[in-house]
Structure formats: structure tokens, C-alpha cells
Biopython code that builds the backbone (N, CA, C, O; Angstrom):
import numpy as np
from Bio.PDB.StructureBuilder import StructureBuilder

atoms = [
    (1, "UNK", "N", (-5.299, 5.214, 6.914)),
    (1, "UNK", "CA", (-5.567, 4.817, 5.492)),
    (1, "UNK", "C", (-5.429, 6.543, 5.196)),
    (1, "UNK", "O", (-5.443, 7.425, 6.053)),
    (2, "UNK", "N", (-5.293, 6.707, 3.700)),
    (2, "UNK", "CA", (-5.118, 7.753, 3.404)),
    (2, "UNK", "C", (-6.555, 8.068, 2.300)),
    (2, "UNK", "O", (-6.985, 7.333, 1.412)),
    (3, "UNK", "N", (-6.955, 9.135, 2.653)),
    (3, "UNK", "CA", (-8.351, 9.415, 1.588)),
    (3, "UNK", "C", (-7.842, 10.478, 0.966)),
    (3, "UNK", "O", (-7.188, 11.381, 1.489)),
    (4, "UNK", "N", (-8.222, 10.339, -0.433)),
    (4, "UNK", "CA", (-8.197, 11.648, -1.290)),
    (4, "UNK", "C", (-9.298, 11.918, -2.018)),
    (4, "UNK", "O", (-9.824, 11.089, -2.761)),
    (5, "UNK", "N", (-9.705, 13.084, -1.848)),
    (5, "UNK", "CA", (-10.973, 13.757, -2.752)),
    (5, "UNK", "C", (-10.483, 13.651, -4.356)),
    (5, "UNK", "O", (-9.549, 14.319, -4.801)),
    (6, "UNK", "N", (-11.123, 12.878, -5.001)),
    (6, "UNK", "CA", (-11.147, 12.704, -6.601)),
    (6, "UNK", "C", (-10.947, 13.872, -7.524)),
    (6, "UNK", "O", (-10.060, 13.989, -8.370)),
    (7, "UNK", "N", (-11.911, 14.721, -7.231)),
    (7, "UNK", "CA", (-12.041, 16.229, -7.625)),
    (7, "UNK", "C", (-10.927, 16.757, -7.699)),
    (7, "UNK", "O", (-10.289, 17.028, -8.716)),
    (8, "UNK", "N", (-10.546, 16.988, -6.183)),
    (8, "UNK", "CA", (-9.391, 18.073, -5.789)),
    (8, "UNK", "C", (-7.908, 17.356, -6.498)),
    (8, "UNK", "O", (-6.977, 18.069, -6.873)),
    (9, "UNK", "N", (-7.893, 16.169, -6.576)),
    (9, "UNK", "CA", (-6.694, 15.634, -7.170)),
    (9, "UNK", "C", (-6.505, 15.780, -8.760)),
    (9, "UNK", "O", (-5.416, 15.831, -9.332)),
    (10, "UNK", "N", (-7.698, 15.833, -9.330)),
    (10, "UNK", "CA", (-8.030, 15.995, -10.485)),
    (10, "UNK", "C", (-7.436, 17.403, -11.169)),
    (10, "UNK", "O", (-6.841, 17.603, -12.228)),
    (11, "UNK", "N", (-7.903, 18.363, -9.991)),
    (11, "UNK", "CA", (-7.665, 19.901, -10.181)),
    (11, "UNK", "C", (-6.176, 20.373, -9.930)),
    (11, "UNK", "O", (-5.660, 21.436, -10.278)),
    (12, "UNK", "N", (-5.635, 19.352, -9.263)),
    (12, "UNK", "CA", (-4.206, 20.077, -8.911)),
    (12, "UNK", "C", (-3.008, 19.557, -9.828)),
    (12, "UNK", "O", (-3.170, 18.606, -10.592)),
    (13, "UNK", "N", (-2.049, 20.095, -9.732)),
    (13, "UNK", "CA", (-0.735, 20.061, -10.703)),
    (13, "UNK", "C", (-0.224, 18.522, -10.415)),
    (13, "UNK", "O", (-0.061, 17.785, -11.388)),
    (14, "UNK", "N", (0.017, 18.058, -9.153)),
    (14, "UNK", "CA", (0.458, 17.162, -9.001)),
    (14, "UNK", "C", (-0.419, 15.797, -8.905)),
    (14, "UNK", "O", (-0.317, 14.873, -8.098)),
    (15, "UNK", "N", (-1.302, 15.973, -9.976)),
    (15, "UNK", "CA", (-2.019, 14.430, -10.052)),
    (15, "UNK", "C", (-1.258, 13.298, -10.563)),
    (15, "UNK", "O", (-1.666, 12.139, -10.493)),
    (16, "UNK", "N", (0.065, 13.712, -11.173)),
    (16, "UNK", "CA", (0.953, 12.445, -11.771)),
    (16, "UNK", "C", (1.541, 11.884, -10.699)),
    (16, "UNK", "O", (1.915, 10.713, -10.765)),
    (17, "UNK", "N", (1.739, 12.770, -9.344)),
    (17, "UNK", "CA", (2.131, 12.115, -8.178)),
    (17, "UNK", "C", (0.996, 11.058, -7.732)),
    (17, "UNK", "O", (1.490, 9.982, -7.397)),
    (18, "UNK", "N", (-0.110, 11.103, -7.668)),
    (18, "UNK", "CA", (-1.213, 10.579, -7.248)),
    (18, "UNK", "C", (-1.167, 9.468, -7.919)),
    (18, "UNK", "O", (-0.997, 8.511, -7.164)),
    (19, "UNK", "N", (-1.270, 9.098, -9.366)),
    (19, "UNK", "CA", (-1.100, 8.030, -10.155)),
    (19, "UNK", "C", (0.083, 7.322, -9.844)),
    (19, "UNK", "O", (-0.031, 6.121, -9.600)),
    (20, "UNK", "N", (1.214, 7.861, -9.809)),
    (20, "UNK", "CA", (2.562, 7.056, -9.491)),
    (20, "UNK", "C", (2.223, 6.410, -8.043)),
    (20, "UNK", "O", (2.433, 5.209, -7.870)),
    (21, "UNK", "N", (1.803, 7.055, -7.215)),
    (21, "UNK", "CA", (1.544, 6.471, -5.825)),
    (21, "UNK", "C", (0.539, 5.342, -5.772)),
    (21, "UNK", "O", (0.713, 4.303, -5.134)),
    (22, "UNK", "N", (-0.495, 5.624, -6.474)),
    (22, "UNK", "CA", (-1.629, 4.602, -6.866)),
    (22, "UNK", "C", (-1.040, 3.229, -7.355)),
    (22, "UNK", "O", (-1.262, 2.165, -6.777)),
    (23, "UNK", "N", (-0.099, 3.393, -8.724)),
    (23, "UNK", "CA", (0.565, 2.234, -9.046)),
    (23, "UNK", "C", (1.288, 1.380, -8.028)),
    (23, "UNK", "O", (1.153, 0.157, -8.023)),
    (24, "UNK", "N", (2.114, 2.073, -7.101)),
    (24, "UNK", "CA", (2.861, 1.623, -6.388)),
    (24, "UNK", "C", (2.015, 0.884, -5.364)),
    (24, "UNK", "O", (2.305, -0.299, -5.184)),
    (25, "UNK", "N", (1.037, 1.391, -4.685)),
    (25, "UNK", "CA", (0.025, 0.531, -3.855)),
    (25, "UNK", "C", (-0.440, -0.555, -4.478)),
    (25, "UNK", "O", (-0.614, -1.525, -3.740)),
    (26, "UNK", "N", (-0.715, -0.704, -5.703)),
    (26, "UNK", "CA", (-1.669, -1.402, -6.319)),
    (26, "UNK", "C", (-0.687, -2.611, -6.765)),
    (26, "UNK", "O", (-1.250, -3.702, -6.864)),
    (27, "UNK", "N", (0.724, -2.575, -7.052)),
    (27, "UNK", "CA", (1.674, -3.421, -7.317)),
    (27, "UNK", "C", (2.648, -4.007, -6.236)),
    (27, "UNK", "O", (3.371, -4.995, -6.366)),
    (28, "UNK", "N", (2.500, -3.082, -4.994)),
    (28, "UNK", "CA", (3.608, -3.494, -3.909)),
    (28, "UNK", "C", (3.165, -4.778, -3.391)),
    (28, "UNK", "O", (1.952, -4.956, -3.283)),
    (29, "UNK", "N", (4.138, -5.883, -2.987)),
    (29, "UNK", "CA", (3.938, -7.020, -2.282)),
    (29, "UNK", "C", (4.517, -6.782, -0.875)),
    (29, "UNK", "O", (5.675, -6.964, -0.499)),
    (30, "UNK", "N", (3.463, -6.338, -0.188)),
    (30, "UNK", "CA", (3.919, -6.121, 1.454)),
    (30, "UNK", "C", (2.644, -6.691, 2.185)),
    (30, "UNK", "O", (1.513, -6.618, 1.706)),
    (31, "UNK", "N", (2.919, -7.207, 3.273)),
    (31, "UNK", "CA", (2.096, -7.646, 4.368)),
    (31, "UNK", "C", (1.297, -6.639, 4.743)),
    (31, "UNK", "O", (0.104, -6.889, 4.916)),
    (32, "UNK", "N", (1.841, -5.177, 4.961)),
    (32, "UNK", "CA", (1.230, -3.937, 5.403)),
    (32, "UNK", "C", (0.369, -3.333, 4.500)),
    (32, "UNK", "O", (-0.458, -2.535, 4.942)),
    (33, "UNK", "N", (0.420, -3.597, 3.195)),
    (33, "UNK", "CA", (-0.696, -3.152, 2.273)),
    (33, "UNK", "C", (-1.668, -3.976, 2.075)),
    (33, "UNK", "O", (-1.531, -5.090, 1.568)),
    (34, "UNK", "N", (-3.060, -3.330, 2.584)),
    (34, "UNK", "CA", (-4.239, -4.202, 2.040)),
    (34, "UNK", "C", (-4.599, -4.153, 0.674)),
    (34, "UNK", "O", (-4.761, -3.021, 0.217)),
    (35, "UNK", "N", (-4.768, -5.153, -0.117)),
    (35, "UNK", "CA", (-5.278, -5.126, -1.271)),
    (35, "UNK", "C", (-6.853, -5.241, -1.419)),
    (35, "UNK", "O", (-7.372, -5.217, -2.535)),
]
sb = StructureBuilder()
sb.init_structure("model")
sb.init_model(0)
sb.init_chain("A")
sb.init_seg("    ")
for serial, (resi, resn, name, xyz) in enumerate(atoms, 1):
    if name == "N":
        sb.init_residue(resn, " ", resi, " ")
    sb.init_atom(name, np.array(xyz, "f"), 0.0, 1.0, " ", f" {name:<3s}", serial, name[0])
structure = sb.get_structure()
């Protein structure tokens, strides 16, 4: 499981990467990803 500190992610310049990864995880249809 990947844990991210919300405040740190907001401060970092690569927050767009975080949102992209979140969207992929949210919409992926895989038995390996827990919803």
C-alpha cells in the first residue's frame, strides 16, 4: 500500500502526477487494485 502525506503532496511541484496516479487507480479495472 502506498501512503502519501496530503500536505507534502500539495507543496510539491509534481502534484499533477499525484492526481494522475489517483485517477488511474480509481478507474482501473484490475483484480489487484482494491477499491
